[in-house]
C-alpha positions as CSV (number, residue, x, y, z in Angstrom):
1,M,-13.1,-156.1,6.8
2,P,-16.8,-156.8,7.5
3,N,-17.6,-158.8,10.6
4,P,-19.6,-162.0,10.3
5,R,-23.1,-161.6,11.9
6,I,-24.1,-163.7,14.9
7,A,-27.6,-165.1,15.6
8,A,-29.1,-163.2,18.5
9,N,-30.1,-166.4,20.2
10,L,-26.6,-167.7,20.0
11,L,-25.1,-164.6,21.6
12,A,-27.8,-164.8,24.3
13,D,-27.0,-168.4,25.0
14,L,-23.2,-167.7,25.2
15,T,-23.8,-164.9,27.6
16,A,-26.2,-166.9,29.8
17,A,-23.7,-169.8,29.9
18,A,-20.7,-167.7,30.8
19,A,-19.4,-167.7,34.3
20,P,-20.3,-164.6,36.4
21,R,-16.7,-163.4,36.6
22,L,-16.4,-163.5,32.8
23,K,-19.6,-161.4,32.4
24,K,-18.3,-159.0,35.0
25,R,-15.0,-158.6,33.2
26,L,-16.7,-158.1,29.8
27,D,-19.2,-155.6,31.4
28,A,-16.2,-153.6,32.6
29,E,-14.5,-153.8,29.2
30,P,-17.2,-154.3,26.5
31,L,-14.8,-153.5,23.7
32,L,-12.0,-155.8,25.0
33,A,-11.7,-157.8,21.7
34,R,-11.5,-154.7,19.6
35,A,-7.9,-154.2,20.7
36,W,-7.0,-157.7,19.6
37,T,-5.7,-158.6,16.1
38,W,-8.5,-159.4,13.6
39,A,-7.7,-161.0,10.3
40,E,-9.8,-162.6,7.5
41,S,-9.4,-166.3,7.0
42,A,-10.5,-168.6,4.3
43,V,-13.7,-169.4,6.2
44,G,-14.3,-166.3,8.2
45,V,-12.2,-164.4,10.8
46,Q,-9.4,-165.2,13.1
47,V,-8.8,-163.1,16.2
48,T,-5.6,-163.2,18.2
49,T,-5.6,-162.0,21.7
50,D,-2.8,-160.1,23.4
51,G,-1.9,-163.4,25.2
52,G,-1.7,-165.4,22.0
53,E,-4.9,-167.3,22.1
54,T,-6.8,-167.5,18.8
55,V,-10.5,-167.3,18.3
56,T,-11.7,-168.7,15.0
57,V,-15.0,-167.6,13.6
58,D,-16.1,-170.0,10.8
59,A,-18.7,-168.0,9.0
60,A,-18.8,-165.9,5.9
61,G,-22.4,-165.0,6.8
62,V,-24.2,-165.7,10.0
63,V,-22.7,-167.5,13.0
64,A,-25.6,-169.7,14.0
65,S,-23.9,-172.5,16.0
66,I,-21.4,-172.6,18.8
67,D,-19.4,-175.0,16.6
68,Q,-18.6,-172.0,14.4
69,L,-16.7,-170.3,17.3
70,R,-13.5,-171.9,18.5
71,C,-10.8,-170.7,20.8
72,S,-7.3,-172.2,21.3
73,C,-7.5,-171.9,25.1
74,L,-8.5,-174.7,27.4
75,L,-11.8,-173.1,28.5
76,S,-13.3,-172.9,25.0
77,P,-16.1,-172.3,24.2
78,R,-17.0,-170.9,27.6
79,C,-14.1,-168.5,27.7
80,L,-13.8,-164.8,27.9
81,H,-12.1,-164.8,24.4
82,T,-15.0,-166.4,22.6
83,L,-17.6,-164.2,24.5
84,A,-15.6,-161.0,23.8
85,V,-15.3,-161.8,20.1
86,A,-18.9,-162.9,19.8
87,S,-20.1,-159.7,21.5
88,L,-18.5,-157.6,18.8
89,L,-20.0,-159.5,15.8
90,D,-22.7,-157.7,14.0
């Protein structure tokens, strides 16, 4: 299954807006989201974490807006789940 692509500036903005503790955790485990369950959806990709949170990527092509990334957790979009998934997009 091909990953959607993400605009470089969006990934940079997500990383810059992330809390230092989240960046530190992702730096320690850069492939964290790779172990989660990835599945195609009608509009893009859904990723389910080990804890049951779901990150939805609404893009068949390029993710250009934060509105195209959603997580079911309460911290979305500034959560580890969204940042981890975004960091693995092409």
